[in-house]
C-alpha positions in Angstrom: -89.6 -28.3 4.5 -90.4 -24.6 4.1 -91.6 -23.2 0.9 -92.7 -19.7 0.0 -96.2 -18.6 -1.2 -95.1 -18.4 -4.8 -93.8 -21.9 -4.8 -97.1 -23.1 -3.1 -99.2 -21.5 -5.8 -97.2 -23.3 -8.6 -97.5 -26.6 -6.7 -101.3 -26.1 -6.3 -101.7 -25.6 -10.1 -99.0 -28.3 -10.9 -96.8 -25.8 -12.7 -93.1 -25.4 -12.8 -91.8 -22.7 -10.4 -91.1 -19.7 -12.7 -91.9 -16.0 -12.5 -94.3 -16.3 -15.5 -96.2 -19.2 -13.9 -96.3 -17.4 -10.5 -97.9 -14.4 -12.2 -100.4 -16.6 -14.2 -101.4 -18.7 -11.2 -101.6 -15.8 -8.8 -103.9 -14.0 -11.2 -106.2 -17.1 -11.2 -106.4 -17.0 -7.3 -107.0 -13.3 -7.4 -109.8 -13.8 -9.9 -111.6 -16.3 -7.6 -111.6 -13.6 -4.9 -111.8 -13.9 -1.1 -109.5 -17.0 -1.0 -105.9 -17.6 0.0 -103.5 -20.4 -0.5 -102.7 -22.2 2.8 -101.7 -25.5 4.2 -102.9 -27.7 7.0 -99.9 -29.8 8.1 -97.6 -30.2 5.1 -96.4 -27.0 3.4 -95.9 -28.9 0.2 -99.7 -29.7 0.1 -101.3 -26.4 -0.5 -105.1 -25.8 -0.4 -107.3 -22.8 -1.4 -109.4 -21.6 1.6 -111.9 -18.8 2.0 -110.2 -15.8 3.8 -112.9 -15.8 6.4 -112.3 -19.4 7.2 -108.5 -18.8 7.5 -109.2 -15.9 9.9 -111.6 -18.0 11.9 -109.3 -20.9 12.3 -105.7 -19.5 12.2 -104.2 -22.5 14.0 -105.7 -24.9 11.5 -104.9 -23.0 8.3 -101.4 -21.7 7.9 -100.6 -18.9 5.4 -97.3 -18.9 3.4 -94.8 -16.2 3.6 -94.3 -14.5 0.2 -90.8 -14.4 -1.1 -91.6 -10.9 -2.6 -92.5 -9.7 0.9 -89.2 -11.1 2.3 -87.1 -9.4 -0.3 -88.9 -6.1 -0.4 -89.6 -5.7 3.3 -87.9 -3.0 5.3 -85.6 -4.2 8.1 -87.9 -4.6 11.2 -87.0 -2.9 14.4 -85.1 -4.7 17.1 -88.3 -4.8 19.2 -90.4 -6.3 16.4 -87.7 -8.9 15.8 -87.7 -9.9 19.5 -91.5 -10.3 19.6 -91.5 -12.5 16.4 -88.4 -14.5 17.3 -88.8 -18.2 17.7 -87.9 -19.3 21.3 -86.3 -22.7 21.5 -87.1 -24.3 24.8 -85.8 -27.9 24.4 -82.6 -29.5 23.0 -84.8 -31.3 20.5 -86.0 -28.0 19.2 -82.5 -26.6 19.1 -81.3 -29.5 17.0 -84.2 -29.3 14.7 -83.8 -25.6 14.3 -80.1 -25.8 13.5 -80.7 -28.7 11.0 -83.5 -26.7 9.2 -81.7 -23.3 9.1 -78.2 -24.4 8.2 -78.3 -27.0 5.4 -75.1 -28.6 4.1 -76.5 -29.5 0.7 -78.3 -27.6 -2.0 -82.1 -27.8 -1.1 -82.9 -26.5 -4.5 -85.0 -23.8 -2.9 -83.4 -20.4 -3.7 -86.6 -18.6 -2.6 -85.9 -19.8 1.0 -82.2 -20.5 1.3 -79.1 -18.5 0.4 -75.6 -20.1 -0.1 -73.1 -18.7 2.4 -69.6 -19.4 3.7 -70.3 -19.5 7.4 -68.2 -20.4 10.4 -69.2 -22.5 13.4 -68.8 -19.3 15.5 -71.4 -17.6 13.2 -73.8 -20.6 13.7 -73.3 -20.3 17.4 -74.0 -16.6 17.4 -77.2 -16.9 15.4 -78.5 -19.9 17.4 -77.7 -18.2 20.7 -80.2 -15.5 19.7 -83.0 -18.0 19.7 -82.3 -20.0 22.9 -80.8 -19.4 26.3 -79.4 -22.9 26.4 -75.9 -21.7 25.3 -75.8 -18.6 27.6 -73.1 -20.0 29.8 -71.3 -21.9 27.0 -68.4 -20.9 24.7 -67.7 -21.7 21.1 -65.6 -24.7 22.0 -68.4 -26.3 24.0 -70.9 -25.5 21.2 -68.6 -27.2 18.6 -68.2 -30.3 20.8 -72.0 -30.4 21.5 -72.7 -30.0 17.7 -70.3 -32.8 16.9 -71.8 -35.2 19.4 -75.3 -34.4 18.3 -74.2 -35.1 14.6 -75.8 -31.9 13.4 -76.2 -31.7 9.6 -74.1 -28.6 9.1 -71.0 -30.6 10.3 -71.3 -32.8 7.2 -70.2 -29.8 5.0 -66.5 -29.8 4.3 -64.6 -27.2 6.3 -62.4 -24.8 4.4 -59.8 -22.3 5.4 -60.4 -18.7 4.4 -57.8 -16.0 4.8 -59.0 -12.6 6.0 -56.9 -9.4 6.4 -56.9 -7.8 9.8 -55.3 -4.6 10.9 -51.9 -6.1 11.6 -51.7 -9.4 9.6 -53.7 -12.1 7.8 -55.9 -14.4 9.9 -57.2 -17.8 8.8 -60.9 -18.6 9.5 -62.5 -22.0 9.1 -65.8 -21.8 7.2 -68.3 -24.2 5.6 -70.4 -23.6 2.5 -74.0 -23.9 3.9 -77.4 -23.0 2.6 -78.8 -20.7 5.2 -82.5 -20.0 5.6 -83.4 -16.3 4.9 -84.4 -14.4 8.1 -88.1 -14.0 7.1 -88.6 -17.7 7.0 -87.0 -18.7 10.3 -90.2 -18.2 12.2 -91.8 -20.9 10.1 -89.4 -23.7 11.2 -91.4 -26.7 12.3 -90.2 -27.6 15.8 -90.9 -30.7 17.8 -93.5 -30.1 20.5 -92.4 -29.9 24.1 -93.1 -33.0 26.1 -94.8 -32.4 29.4 
C-alpha cells in the first residue's frame, strides 16, 4: 500500500487524516527540527528519523512523497520522466505493477488514487511505457494475457461509453478504476528479480 507523507504524519500521531490534523502534526515535526518522517519496510508504519541518518542510509529509510508536492508540481520534462520511470523487468513485476496502479475497488486513499473511467487499451498504453514485454504485442494479446493472469482490474464491471467522432458515434468499453497518481507510481513495491 502506498500512502503520502501527510497520511503518514497523521498515522504517526494517531490522528484522523484531515487538513487540520496534518497542519498540527506537521508543525510538531517541524518544531523538533532536523528530523523527517520515514518508513523502513511498511509505509503504514512511519518513524521519525534524524535527517542526517536518512541521508546516510537512504536504502534503509524511505521518505514519503508529499501529496502537496504531487498536486503543485510542474509537469516534468520527458527526459526527467524517462530517468525516474520504473522499469519492469519480470512478469511478476508487471502483474504487481498493474494490480497496484489500477485498483477495481475504492482504496479509500484519495491522496494517492483518482477514480477514472479507463479502457483496457488505456491500461495497455500506460503499462507499455514501463516495460518492453508488450513491445511486439497488440491490445488483443494484452487483454487475453490480463484475463489469464486474473489481473485485479478485470474484476471491475465493463461499461459501454458512447463517444462522438468526426463522422458518427463510437462505443468504447471502459471500467471504473481507481488509478494511482503519476507522482506515486515510482513508489510501487515490486517483487525482487530472482537470479
